[in-house]
N, CA, C and O atoms as a Maestro MAE file, in Angstrom:
{
 s_m_m2io_version
 :::
 2.0.0
}

f_m_ct {
 s_m_title
 :::
 protein
 m_atom[312] {
  # First column is atom index #
  i_m_mmod_type
  r_m_x_coord
  r_m_y_coord
  r_m_z_coord
  i_m_residue_number
  s_m_chain_name
  s_m_pdb_residue_name
  s_m_pdb_atom_name
  i_m_atomic_number
  :::
  1 25 -21.835 -59.529 -79.736 1 A "MET " " N  " 7
  2 3 -23.259 -60.009 -80.697 1 A "MET " " CA " 6
  3 2 -22.410 -60.339 -81.843 1 A "MET " " C  " 6
  4 15 -22.209 -61.490 -82.233 1 A "MET " " O  " 8
  5 25 -21.755 -58.918 -82.544 2 A "ARG " " N  " 7
  6 3 -21.427 -59.408 -84.245 2 A "ARG " " CA " 6
  7 2 -20.424 -60.276 -84.230 2 A "ARG " " C  " 6
  8 15 -19.900 -60.440 -85.332 2 A "ARG " " O  " 8
  9 25 -19.909 -60.990 -83.202 3 A "ILE " " N  " 7
  10 3 -18.985 -62.201 -83.464 3 A "ILE " " CA " 6
  11 2 -19.935 -63.186 -83.709 3 A "ILE " " C  " 6
  12 15 -19.925 -63.779 -84.788 3 A "ILE " " O  " 8
  13 25 -20.954 -63.500 -82.636 4 A "MET " " N  " 7
  14 3 -21.560 -64.418 -82.392 4 A "MET " " CA " 6
  15 2 -22.597 -65.008 -84.160 4 A "MET " " C  " 6
  16 15 -22.780 -66.111 -84.675 4 A "MET " " O  " 8
  17 25 -22.987 -63.688 -84.512 5 A "ARG " " N  " 7
  18 3 -23.364 -63.770 -85.815 5 A "ARG " " CA " 6
  19 2 -22.597 -64.776 -87.651 5 A "ARG " " C  " 6
  20 15 -22.889 -65.604 -88.514 5 A "ARG " " O  " 8
  21 25 -21.150 -63.499 -87.021 6 A "ARG " " N  " 7
  22 3 -20.454 -63.949 -88.422 6 A "ARG " " CA " 6
  23 2 -19.912 -65.642 -87.450 6 A "ARG " " C  " 6
  24 15 -19.271 -66.404 -88.173 6 A "ARG " " O  " 8
  25 25 -20.070 -65.977 -86.482 7 A "THR " " N  " 7
  26 3 -19.656 -67.398 -86.315 7 A "THR " " CA " 6
  27 2 -20.578 -68.185 -86.549 7 A "THR " " C  " 6
  28 15 -20.038 -69.239 -86.883 7 A "THR " " O  " 8
  29 25 -22.084 -68.338 -86.580 8 A "LEU " " N  " 7
  30 3 -23.219 -68.849 -87.030 8 A "LEU " " CA " 6
  31 2 -23.377 -68.401 -88.437 8 A "LEU " " C  " 6
  32 15 -24.035 -69.125 -89.184 8 A "LEU " " O  " 8
  33 25 -22.914 -67.418 -88.849 9 A "GLN " " N  " 7
  34 3 -23.144 -67.245 -91.006 9 A "GLN " " CA " 6
  35 2 -21.652 -68.314 -91.357 9 A "GLN " " C  " 6
  36 15 -21.664 -69.404 -91.929 9 A "GLN " " O  " 8
  37 25 -20.710 -67.729 -90.918 10 A "GLY " " N  " 7
  38 3 -19.780 -68.920 -91.362 10 A "GLY " " CA " 6
  39 2 -19.660 -70.264 -92.238 10 A "GLY " " C  " 6
  40 15 -19.306 -70.458 -93.400 10 A "GLY " " O  " 8
  41 25 -20.032 -70.982 -91.367 11 A "PRO " " N  " 7
  42 3 -20.441 -72.730 -91.964 11 A "PRO " " CA " 6
  43 2 -21.597 -72.183 -93.383 11 A "PRO " " C  " 6
  44 15 -21.672 -72.507 -94.568 11 A "PRO " " O  " 8
  45 25 -22.413 -71.160 -92.450 12 A "ILE " " N  " 7
  46 3 -23.622 -71.264 -94.390 12 A "ILE " " CA " 6
  47 2 -23.552 -70.850 -95.248 12 A "ILE " " C  " 6
  48 15 -24.343 -70.981 -96.181 12 A "ILE " " O  " 8
  49 25 -22.031 -69.853 -95.203 13 A "LEU " " N  " 7
  50 3 -21.554 -69.508 -96.238 13 A "LEU " " CA " 6
  51 2 -20.984 -70.379 -96.719 13 A "LEU " " C  " 6
  52 15 -21.170 -70.640 -97.908 13 A "LEU " " O  " 8
  53 25 -20.265 -70.973 -96.084 14 A "PHE " " N  " 7
  54 3 -19.438 -72.098 -96.691 14 A "PHE " " CA " 6
  55 2 -20.140 -72.982 -97.830 14 A "PHE " " C  " 6
  56 15 -20.016 -73.075 -99.051 14 A "PHE " " O  " 8
  57 25 -21.002 -73.635 -96.769 15 A "TYR " " N  " 7
  58 3 -21.890 -74.327 -97.224 15 A "TYR " " CA " 6
  59 2 -22.360 -73.385 -98.858 15 A "TYR " " C  " 6
  60 15 -21.964 -73.957 -99.874 15 A "TYR " " O  " 8
  61 25 -22.870 -72.512 -99.003 16 A "ARG " " N  " 7
  62 3 -23.348 -71.702 -100.430 16 A "ARG " " CA " 6
  63 2 -22.302 -71.410 -101.548 16 A "ARG " " C  " 6
  64 15 -22.522 -71.228 -102.745 16 A "ARG " " O  " 8
  65 25 -20.953 -71.407 -100.792 17 A "LYS " " N  " 7
  66 3 -19.934 -71.202 -101.745 17 A "LYS " " CA " 6
  67 2 -19.291 -72.436 -102.477 17 A "LYS " " C  " 6
  68 15 -18.864 -72.459 -103.631 17 A "LYS " " O  " 8
  69 25 -19.307 -73.216 -101.775 18 A "PHE " " N  " 7
  70 3 -18.377 -74.949 -101.891 18 A "PHE " " CA " 6
  71 2 -19.407 -75.759 -102.155 18 A "PHE " " C  " 6
  72 15 -19.630 -75.965 -103.348 18 A "PHE " " O  " 8
  73 25 -20.209 -76.359 -101.231 19 A "ILE " " N  " 7
  74 3 -21.524 -77.552 -101.546 19 A "ILE " " CA " 6
  75 2 -22.134 -77.302 -102.356 19 A "ILE " " C  " 6
  76 15 -21.898 -77.809 -103.453 19 A "ILE " " O  " 8
  77 25 -23.346 -76.281 -102.161 20 A "SER " " N  " 7
  78 3 -24.597 -76.052 -103.097 20 A "SER " " CA " 6
  79 2 -24.353 -76.113 -104.029 20 A "SER " " C  " 6
  80 15 -24.423 -77.297 -104.359 20 A "SER " " O  " 8
  81 25 -23.968 -75.329 -105.055 21 A "PRO " " N  " 7
  82 3 -22.902 -75.910 -105.987 21 A "PRO " " CA " 6
  83 2 -22.763 -76.853 -106.835 21 A "PRO " " C  " 6
  84 15 -23.008 -76.852 -108.041 21 A "PRO " " O  " 8
  85 25 -22.281 -77.822 -106.039 22 A "LEU " " N  " 7
  86 3 -22.271 -79.737 -106.296 22 A "LEU " " CA " 6
  87 2 -22.999 -80.374 -106.320 22 A "LEU " " C  " 6
  88 15 -22.926 -81.599 -106.418 22 A "LEU " " O  " 8
  89 25 -24.129 -79.553 -106.217 23 A "THR " " N  " 7
  90 3 -25.385 -80.443 -105.661 23 A "THR " " CA " 6
  91 2 -26.593 -79.707 -106.174 23 A "THR " " C  " 6
  92 15 -26.459 -78.486 -106.257 23 A "THR " " O  " 8
  93 25 -28.008 -80.340 -106.615 24 A "PRO " " N  " 7
  94 3 -28.715 -79.993 -107.834 24 A "PRO " " CA " 6
  95 2 -30.029 -78.679 -106.808 24 A "PRO " " C  " 6
  96 15 -30.148 -78.603 -105.585 24 A "PRO " " O  " 8
  97 25 -30.561 -78.105 -107.556 25 A "PRO " " N  " 7
  98 3 -31.058 -77.169 -106.792 25 A "PRO " " CA " 6
  99 2 -32.470 -78.080 -106.121 25 A "PRO " " C  " 6
  100 15 -33.171 -78.557 -107.015 25 A "PRO " " O  " 8
  101 25 -33.004 -78.398 -104.541 26 A "SER " " N  " 7
  102 3 -33.984 -78.872 -103.922 26 A "SER " " CA " 6
  103 2 -34.675 -78.132 -103.424 26 A "SER " " C  " 6
  104 15 -35.838 -78.481 -103.228 26 A "SER " " O  " 8
  105 25 -34.114 -76.458 -102.912 27 A "CYS " " N  " 7
  106 3 -34.969 -76.000 -101.661 27 A "CYS " " CA " 6
  107 2 -36.196 -75.696 -102.555 27 A "CYS " " C  " 6
  108 15 -36.229 -75.612 -103.783 27 A "CYS " " O  " 8
  109 25 -37.481 -75.511 -101.399 28 A "ARG " " N  " 7
  110 3 -38.910 -75.609 -102.437 28 A "ARG " " CA " 6
  111 2 -39.285 -74.144 -101.710 28 A "ARG " " C  " 6
  112 15 -40.461 -73.860 -101.484 28 A "ARG " " O  " 8
  113 25 -38.302 -73.337 -101.400 29 A "PHE " " N  " 7
  114 3 -38.611 -72.213 -100.450 29 A "PHE " " CA " 6
  115 2 -37.962 -70.814 -101.826 29 A "PHE " " C  " 6
  116 15 -37.040 -70.978 -102.625 29 A "PHE " " O  " 8
  117 25 -38.687 -69.774 -101.687 30 A "LEU " " N  " 7
  118 3 -37.794 -69.039 -101.858 30 A "LEU " " CA " 6
  119 2 -37.965 -67.215 -100.908 30 A "LEU " " C  " 6
  120 15 -38.873 -66.386 -100.976 30 A "LEU " " O  " 8
  121 25 -36.674 -67.203 -100.122 31 A "PRO " " N  " 7
  122 3 -35.766 -67.410 -100.743 31 A "PRO " " CA " 6
  123 2 -34.932 -68.830 -100.070 31 A "PRO " " C  " 6
  124 15 -35.440 -69.441 -99.130 31 A "PRO " " O  " 8
  125 25 -33.727 -69.215 -100.624 32 A "THR " " N  " 7
  126 3 -33.524 -70.751 -100.719 32 A "THR " " CA " 6
  127 2 -33.099 -70.524 -98.992 32 A "THR " " C  " 6
  128 15 -32.713 -69.481 -98.465 32 A "THR " " O  " 8
  129 25 -33.318 -71.866 -98.351 33 A "CYS " " N  " 7
  130 3 -33.254 -72.183 -96.945 33 A "CYS " " CA " 6
  131 2 -31.952 -70.986 -96.851 33 A "CYS " " C  " 6
  132 15 -32.225 -69.795 -96.696 33 A "CYS " " O  " 8
  133 25 -30.589 -71.457 -96.961 34 A "SER " " N  " 7
  134 3 -29.455 -71.262 -96.471 34 A "SER " " CA " 6
  135 2 -29.598 -69.484 -96.862 34 A "SER " " C  " 6
  136 15 -29.392 -68.882 -95.809 34 A "SER " " O  " 8
  137 25 -29.794 -68.793 -97.662 35 A "ALA " " N  " 7
  138 3 -30.282 -66.925 -97.892 35 A "ALA " " CA " 6
  139 2 -30.977 -67.127 -96.696 35 A "ALA " " C  " 6
  140 15 -30.272 -67.067 -95.688 35 A "ALA " " O  " 8
  141 25 -32.099 -67.337 -96.542 36 A "TYR " " N  " 7
  142 3 -33.111 -67.281 -95.326 36 A "TYR " " CA " 6
  143 2 -32.593 -66.826 -94.073 36 A "TYR " " C  " 6
  144 15 -32.897 -65.821 -93.431 36 A "TYR " " O  " 8
  145 25 -31.186 -68.349 -93.658 37 A "ALA " " N  " 7
  146 3 -30.955 -68.612 -92.486 37 A "ALA " " CA " 6
  147 2 -29.693 -67.193 -92.382 37 A "ALA " " C  " 6
  148 15 -29.410 -66.379 -91.503 37 A "ALA " " O  " 8
  149 25 -29.268 -67.423 -93.573 38 A "VAL " " N  " 7
  150 3 -27.974 -65.798 -93.448 38 A "VAL " " CA " 6
  151 2 -28.971 -64.581 -93.004 38 A "VAL " " C  " 6
  152 15 -28.836 -64.298 -91.814 38 A "VAL " " O  " 8
  153 25 -29.601 -64.074 -93.457 39 A "GLU " " N  " 7
  154 3 -30.903 -62.313 -93.399 39 A "GLU " " CA " 6
  155 2 -31.498 -63.122 -92.150 39 A "GLU " " C  " 6
  156 15 -31.953 -62.244 -91.416 39 A "GLU " " O  " 8
  157 25 -31.642 -63.947 -91.756 40 A "ALA " " N  " 7
  158 3 -32.739 -63.816 -90.145 40 A "ALA " " CA " 6
  159 2 -31.743 -63.841 -89.092 40 A "ALA " " C  " 6
  160 15 -32.144 -63.268 -88.079 40 A "ALA " " O  " 8
  161 25 -30.228 -64.463 -88.979 41 A "ILE " " N  " 7
  162 3 -29.393 -64.090 -88.105 41 A "ILE " " CA " 6
  163 2 -29.365 -62.426 -88.413 41 A "ILE " " C  " 6
  164 15 -29.930 -61.662 -87.630 41 A "ILE " " O  " 8
  165 25 -28.760 -61.993 -89.449 42 A "GLU " " N  " 7
  166 3 -28.441 -60.503 -89.337 42 A "GLU " " CA " 6
  167 2 -29.501 -60.127 -89.041 42 A "GLU " " C  " 6
  168 15 -29.426 -59.881 -87.837 42 A "GLU " " O  " 8
  169 25 -30.800 -59.848 -89.498 43 A "VAL " " N  " 7
  170 3 -31.854 -59.346 -88.931 43 A "VAL " " CA " 6
  171 2 -31.784 -59.756 -88.009 43 A "VAL " " C  " 6
  172 15 -30.886 -59.184 -87.392 43 A "VAL " " O  " 8
  173 25 -32.499 -60.925 -87.126 44 A "HIS " " N  " 7
  174 3 -33.347 -60.944 -85.525 44 A "HIS " " CA " 6
  175 2 -31.858 -61.205 -84.486 44 A "HIS " " C  " 6
  176 15 -32.038 -61.273 -83.271 44 A "HIS " " O  " 8
  177 25 -30.487 -61.333 -85.026 45 A "GLY " " N  " 7
  178 3 -29.634 -61.893 -84.161 45 A "GLY " " CA " 6
  179 2 -29.319 -63.378 -84.546 45 A "GLY " " C  " 6
  180 15 -29.691 -64.028 -85.523 45 A "GLY " " O  " 8
  181 25 -28.519 -63.722 -83.481 46 A "ALA " " N  " 7
  182 3 -28.209 -65.124 -83.070 46 A "ALA " " CA " 6
  183 2 -29.272 -65.987 -83.074 46 A "ALA " " C  " 6
  184 15 -29.597 -66.799 -83.941 46 A "ALA " " O  " 8
  185 25 -30.019 -65.619 -81.535 47 A "ALA " " N  " 7
  186 3 -30.313 -66.576 -80.982 47 A "ALA " " CA " 6
  187 2 -32.025 -66.665 -81.587 47 A "ALA " " C  " 6
  188 15 -32.562 -67.771 -81.532 47 A "ALA " " O  " 8
  189 25 -32.710 -65.646 -82.068 48 A "LYS " " N  " 7
  190 3 -33.963 -65.583 -82.691 48 A "LYS " " CA " 6
  191 2 -33.782 -66.148 -83.999 48 A "LYS " " C  " 6
  192 15 -34.388 -67.153 -84.368 48 A "LYS " " O  " 8
  193 25 -32.628 -65.267 -84.988 49 A "GLY " " N  " 7
  194 3 -32.380 -66.092 -86.260 49 A "GLY " " CA " 6
  195 2 -32.222 -67.485 -86.483 49 A "GLY " " C  " 6
  196 15 -32.968 -68.144 -87.208 49 A "GLY " " O  " 8
  197 25 -31.249 -67.930 -85.858 50 A "SER " " N  " 7
  198 3 -30.915 -69.424 -85.340 50 A "SER " " CA " 6
  199 2 -32.022 -70.279 -85.310 50 A "SER " " C  " 6
  200 15 -32.082 -71.246 -86.070 50 A "SER " " O  " 8
  201 25 -33.074 -69.963 -84.348 51 A "TYR " " N  " 7
  202 3 -34.558 -70.406 -84.345 51 A "TYR " " CA " 6
  203 2 -35.311 -70.397 -85.253 51 A "TYR " " C  " 6
  204 15 -36.135 -71.307 -85.345 51 A "TYR " " O  " 8
  205 25 -35.256 -69.247 -86.312 52 A "LEU " " N  " 7
  206 3 -36.458 -68.767 -87.416 52 A "LEU " " CA " 6
  207 2 -35.358 -69.950 -88.321 52 A "LEU " " C  " 6
  208 15 -35.992 -70.856 -88.863 52 A "LEU " " O  " 8
  209 25 -34.170 -69.989 -88.470 53 A "ALA " " N  " 7
  210 3 -33.763 -71.076 -89.867 53 A "ALA " " CA " 6
  211 2 -34.159 -72.114 -89.542 53 A "ALA " " C  " 6
  212 15 -34.681 -72.984 -90.239 53 A "ALA " " O  " 8
  213 25 -33.856 -72.101 -88.026 54 A "PHE " " N  " 7
  214 3 -34.138 -73.900 -87.521 54 A "PHE " " CA " 6
  215 2 -35.097 -74.099 -87.970 54 A "PHE " " C  " 6
  216 15 -34.998 -75.227 -88.454 54 A "PHE " " O  " 8
  217 25 -36.389 -73.585 -88.214 55 A "ARG " " N  " 7
  218 3 -37.838 -73.961 -88.233 55 A "ARG " " CA " 6
  219 2 -37.998 -73.875 -90.049 55 A "ARG " " C  " 6
  220 15 -38.814 -74.432 -90.783 55 A "ARG " " O  " 8
  221 25 -37.064 -73.107 -90.316 56 A "ARG " " N  " 7
  222 3 -37.612 -72.590 -91.915 56 A "ARG " " CA " 6
  223 2 -37.125 -74.623 -92.387 56 A "ARG " " C  " 6
  224 15 -37.871 -75.427 -92.945 56 A "ARG " " O  " 8
  225 25 -36.108 -74.792 -92.041 57 A "ILE " " N  " 7
  226 3 -35.264 -76.220 -92.393 57 A "ILE " " CA " 6
  227 2 -35.962 -77.580 -92.299 57 A "ILE " " C  " 6
  228 15 -35.719 -78.625 -92.903 57 A "ILE " " O  " 8
  229 25 -37.052 -77.244 -91.224 58 A "CYS " " N  " 7
  230 3 -37.672 -78.058 -90.609 58 A "CYS " " CA " 6
  231 2 -38.703 -77.938 -91.934 58 A "CYS " " C  " 6
  232 15 -38.398 -78.810 -92.748 58 A "CYS " " O  " 8
  233 25 -39.647 -77.252 -92.314 59 A "ARG " " N  " 7
  234 3 -40.411 -77.305 -93.303 59 A "ARG " " CA " 6
  235 2 -40.206 -77.534 -94.685 59 A "ARG " " C  " 6
  236 15 -40.882 -77.537 -95.714 59 A "ARG " " O  " 8
  237 25 -38.564 -77.801 -94.205 60 A "CYS " " N  " 7
  238 3 -38.124 -77.589 -96.301 60 A "CYS " " CA " 6
  239 2 -38.126 -79.406 -96.678 60 A "CYS " " C  " 6
  240 15 -37.086 -80.062 -96.636 60 A "CYS " " O  " 8
  241 25 -39.403 -79.975 -97.013 61 A "HIS " " N  " 7
  242 3 -39.611 -81.771 -96.977 61 A "HIS " " CA " 6
  243 2 -40.416 -81.583 -98.117 61 A "HIS " " C  " 6
  244 15 -40.923 -80.583 -98.625 61 A "HIS " " O  " 8
  245 25 -40.411 -82.950 -98.438 62 A "PRO " " N  " 7
  246 3 -41.295 -82.668 -100.182 62 A "PRO " " CA " 6
  247 2 -42.589 -82.596 -99.942 62 A "PRO " " C  " 6
  248 15 -43.344 -82.369 -100.888 62 A "PRO " " O  " 8
  249 25 -43.214 -82.813 -98.348 63 A "PHE " " N  " 7
  250 3 -44.974 -82.775 -98.106 63 A "PHE " " CA " 6
  251 2 -44.850 -81.311 -97.656 63 A "PHE " " C  " 6
  252 15 -45.593 -81.147 -96.689 63 A "PHE " " O  " 8
  253 25 -44.346 -80.440 -97.909 64 A "HIS " " N  " 7
  254 3 -44.788 -79.088 -97.575 64 A "HIS " " CA " 6
  255 2 -44.786 -78.101 -99.289 64 A "HIS " " C  " 6
  256 15 -43.989 -78.191 -100.224 64 A "HIS " " O  " 8
  257 25 -45.754 -77.410 -99.162 65 A "ARG " " N  " 7
  258 3 -45.997 -76.976 -100.657 65 A "ARG " " CA " 6
  259 2 -44.442 -75.593 -100.780 65 A "ARG " " C  " 6
  260 15 -43.937 -75.497 -101.898 65 A "ARG " " O  " 8
  261 25 -44.057 -74.998 -100.036 66 A "GLY " " N  " 7
  262 3 -43.015 -74.431 -100.245 66 A "GLY " " CA " 6
  263 2 -43.526 -72.918 -100.465 66 A "GLY " " C  " 6
  264 15 -44.466 -72.384 -99.876 66 A "GLY " " O  " 8
  265 25 -42.624 -72.303 -101.526 67 A "GLY " " N  " 7
  266 3 -43.534 -71.377 -101.917 67 A "GLY " " CA " 6
  267 2 -42.334 -69.689 -101.063 67 A "GLY " " C  " 6
  268 15 -41.421 -69.726 -100.238 67 A "GLY " " O  " 8
  269 25 -42.889 -68.662 -101.699 68 A "TYR " " N  " 7
  270 3 -42.137 -67.429 -101.115 68 A "TYR " " CA " 6
  271 2 -42.572 -67.349 -99.265 68 A "TYR " " C  " 6
  272 15 -43.610 -67.526 -98.627 68 A "TYR " " O  " 8
  273 25 -41.110 -66.976 -98.907 69 A "ASP " " N  " 7
  274 3 -41.389 -66.875 -97.551 69 A "ASP " " CA " 6
  275 2 -40.052 -66.442 -97.125 69 A "ASP " " C  " 6
  276 15 -39.015 -67.056 -96.877 69 A "ASP " " O  " 8
  277 25 -40.477 -64.857 -97.111 70 A "PRO " " N  " 7
  278 3 -39.069 -63.947 -96.511 70 A "PRO " " CA " 6
  279 2 -39.147 -63.862 -95.212 70 A "PRO " " C  " 6
  280 15 -40.164 -64.063 -94.547 70 A "PRO " " O  " 8
  281 25 -37.750 -63.469 -94.686 71 A "VAL " " N  " 7
  282 3 -37.998 -63.457 -93.225 71 A "VAL " " CA " 6
  283 2 -38.505 -62.455 -92.663 71 A "VAL " " C  " 6
  284 15 -38.169 -61.360 -93.115 71 A "VAL " " O  " 8
  285 25 -39.453 -62.492 -91.529 72 A "PRO " " N  " 7
  286 3 -40.160 -61.399 -90.789 72 A "PRO " " CA " 6
  287 2 -39.405 -60.452 -90.524 72 A "PRO " " C  " 6
  288 15 -38.221 -60.506 -90.191 72 A "PRO " " O  " 8
  289 25 -40.330 -59.199 -90.719 73 A "PRO " " N  " 7
  290 3 -39.739 -58.135 -90.280 73 A "PRO " " CA " 6
  291 2 -39.728 -57.964 -88.879 73 A "PRO " " C  " 6
  292 15 -40.549 -58.436 -88.092 73 A "PRO " " O  " 8
  293 25 -38.375 -56.992 -88.511 74 A "LEU " " N  " 7
  294 3 -38.051 -56.755 -86.782 74 A "LEU " " CA " 6
  295 2 -39.067 -56.166 -86.472 74 A "LEU " " C  " 6
  296 15 -39.493 -55.251 -87.177 74 A "LEU " " O  " 8
  297 25 -39.853 -56.668 -85.036 75 A "LYS " " N  " 7
  298 3 -40.682 -55.738 -84.535 75 A "LYS " " CA " 6
  299 2 -40.038 -54.482 -83.598 75 A "LYS " " C  " 6
  300 15 -38.879 -54.492 -83.183 75 A "LYS " " O  " 8
  301 25 -41.004 -53.412 -83.349 76 A "VAL " " N  " 7
  302 3 -40.085 -52.114 -83.194 76 A "VAL " " CA " 6
  303 2 -40.832 -52.217 -81.811 76 A "VAL " " C  " 6
  304 15 -41.989 -51.833 -81.987 76 A "VAL " " O  " 8
  305 25 -40.654 -52.523 -80.727 77 A "ARG " " N  " 7
  306 3 -41.113 -52.163 -79.256 77 A "ARG " " CA " 6
  307 2 -41.343 -50.621 -78.589 77 A "ARG " " C  " 6
  308 15 -40.481 -49.827 -78.213 77 A "ARG " " O  " 8
  309 25 -42.542 -50.511 -78.582 78 A "LYS " " N  " 7
  310 3 -42.970 -49.232 -78.415 78 A "LYS " " CA " 6
  311 2 -42.628 -48.718 -76.759 78 A "LYS " " C  " 6
  312 15 -42.935 -47.585 -76.388 78 A "LYS " " O  " 8
  :::
 }
 m_bond[311] {
  # First column is bond index #
  i_m_from
  i_m_to
  i_m_order
  :::
  1 1 2 1
  2 2 3 1
  3 3 4 2
  4 3 5 1
  5 5 6 1
  6 6 7 1
  7 7 8 2
  8 7 9 1
  9 9 10 1
  10 10 11 1
  11 11 12 2
  12 11 13 1
  13 13 14 1
  14 14 15 1
  15 15 16 2
  16 15 17 1
  17 17 18 1
  18 18 19 1
  19 19 20 2
  20 19 21 1
  21 21 22 1
  22 22 23 1
  23 23 24 2
  24 23 25 1
  25 25 26 1
  26 26 27 1
  27 27 28 2
  28 27 29 1
  29 29 30 1
  30 30 31 1
  31 31 32 2
  32 31 33 1
  33 33 34 1
  34 34 35 1
  35 35 36 2
  36 35 37 1
  37 37 38 1
  38 38 39 1
  39 39 40 2
  40 39 41 1
  41 41 42 1
  42 42 43 1
  43 43 44 2
  44 43 45 1
  45 45 46 1
  46 46 47 1
  47 47 48 2
  48 47 49 1
  49 49 50 1
  50 50 51 1
  51 51 52 2
  52 51 53 1
  53 53 54 1
  54 54 55 1
  55 55 56 2
  56 55 57 1
  57 57 58 1
  58 58 59 1
  59 59 60 2
  60 59 61 1
  61 61 62 1
  62 62 63 1
  63 63 64 2
  64 63 65 1
  65 65 66 1
  66 66 67 1
  67 67 68 2
  68 67 69 1
  69 69 70 1
  70 70 71 1
  71 71 72 2
  72 71 73 1
  73 73 74 1
  74 74 75 1
  75 75 76 2
  76 75 77 1
  77 77 78 1
  78 78 79 1
  79 79 80 2
  80 79 81 1
  81 81 82 1
  82 82 83 1
  83 83 84 2
  84 83 85 1
  85 85 86 1
  86 86 87 1
  87 87 88 2
  88 87 89 1
  89 89 90 1
  90 90 91 1
  91 91 92 2
  92 91 93 1
  93 93 94 1
  94 94 95 1
  95 95 96 2
  96 95 97 1
  97 97 98 1
  98 98 99 1
  99 99 100 2
  100 99 101 1
  101 101 102 1
  102 102 103 1
  103 103 104 2
  104 103 105 1
  105 105 106 1
  106 106 107 1
  107 107 108 2
  108 107 109 1
  109 109 110 1
  110 110 111 1
  111 111 112 2
  112 111 113 1
  113 113 114 1
  114 114 115 1
  115 115 116 2
  116 115 117 1
  117 117 118 1
  118 118 119 1
  119 119 120 2
  120 119 121 1
  121 121 122 1
  122 122 123 1
  123 123 124 2
  124 123 125 1
  125 125 126 1
  126 126 127 1
  127 127 128 2
  128 127 129 1
  129 129 130 1
  130 130 131 1
  131 131 132 2
  132 131 133 1
  133 133 134 1
  134 134 135 1
  135 135 136 2
  136 135 137 1
  137 137 138 1
  138 138 139 1
  139 139 140 2
  140 139 141 1
  141 141 142 1
  142 142 143 1
  143 143 144 2
  144 143 145 1
  145 145 146 1
  146 146 147 1
  147 147 148 2
  148 147 149 1
  149 149 150 1
  150 150 151 1
  151 151 152 2
  152 151 153 1
  153 153 154 1
  154 154 155 1
  155 155 156 2
  156 155 157 1
  157 157 158 1
  158 158 159 1
  159 159 160 2
  160 159 161 1
  161 161 162 1
  162 162 163 1
  163 163 164 2
  164 163 165 1
  165 165 166 1
  166 166 167 1
  167 167 168 2
  168 167 169 1
  169 169 170 1
  170 170 171 1
  171 171 172 2
  172 171 173 1
  173 173 174 1
  174 174 175 1
  175 175 176 2
  176 175 177 1
  177 177 178 1
  178 178 179 1
  179 179 180 2
  180 179 181 1
  181 181 182 1
  182 182 183 1
  183 183 184 2
  184 183 185 1
  185 185 186 1
  186 186 187 1
  187 187 188 2
  188 187 189 1
  189 189 190 1
  190 190 191 1
  191 191 192 2
  192 191 193 1
  193 193 194 1
  194 194 195 1
  195 195 196 2
  196 195 197 1
  197 197 198 1
  198 198 199 1
  199 199 200 2
  200 199 201 1
  201 201 202 1
  202 202 203 1
  203 203 204 2
  204 203 205 1
  205 205 206 1
  206 206 207 1
  207 207 208 2
  208 207 209 1
  209 209 210 1
  210 210 211 1
  211 211 212 2
  212 211 213 1
  213 213 214 1
  214 214 215 1
  215 215 216 2
  216 215 217 1
  217 217 218 1
  218 218 219 1
  219 219 220 2
  220 219 221 1
  221 221 222 1
  222 222 223 1
  223 223 224 2
  224 223 225 1
  225 225 226 1
  226 226 227 1
  227 227 228 2
  228 227 229 1
  229 229 230 1
  230 230 231 1
  231 231 232 2
  232 231 233 1
  233 233 234 1
  234 234 235 1
  235 235 236 2
  236 235 237 1
  237 237 238 1
  238 238 239 1
  239 239 240 2
  240 239 241 1
  241 241 242 1
  242 242 243 1
  243 243 244 2
  244 243 245 1
  245 245 246 1
  246 246 247 1
  247 247 248 2
  248 247 249 1
  249 249 250 1
  250 250 251 1
  251 251 252 2
  252 251 253 1
  253 253 254 1
  254 254 255 1
  255 255 256 2
  256 255 257 1
  257 257 258 1
  258 258 259 1
  259 259 260 2
  260 259 261 1
  261 261 262 1
  262 262 263 1
  263 263 264 2
  264 263 265 1
  265 265 266 1
  266 266 267 1
  267 267 268 2
  268 267 269 1
  269 269 270 1
  270 270 271 1
  271 271 272 2
  272 271 273 1
  273 273 274 1
  274 274 275 1
  275 275 276 2
  276 275 277 1
  277 277 278 1
  278 278 279 1
  279 279 280 2
  280 279 281 1
  281 281 282 1
  282 282 283 1
  283 283 284 2
  284 283 285 1
  285 285 286 1
  286 286 287 1
  287 287 288 2
  288 287 289 1
  289 289 290 1
  290 290 291 1
  291 291 292 2
  292 291 293 1
  293 293 294 1
  294 294 295 1
  295 295 296 2
  296 295 297 1
  297 297 298 1
  298 298 299 1
  299 299 300 2
  300 299 301 1
  301 301 302 1
  302 302 303 1
  303 303 304 2
  304 303 305 1
  305 305 306 1
  306 306 307 1
  307 307 308 2
  308 307 309 1
  309 309 310 1
  310 310 311 1
  311 311 312 2
  :::
 }
}
């Protein structure tokens, strides 16, 4: 599982380090979409974290107001 998480986070971290600094800030959310994706994959795992990141990126457009949108906490099953 850890390998899958790192595999998914690799391109995101590459984007954050090499591509993002070359473009003006444009994310409407806090934390940024890339930071949200890395954290979502770390907290929720590869499948659900990728799904949460995909949903977040779909909301990142000029017609959405944006704002503070943290990764939802992991629910503990009893």
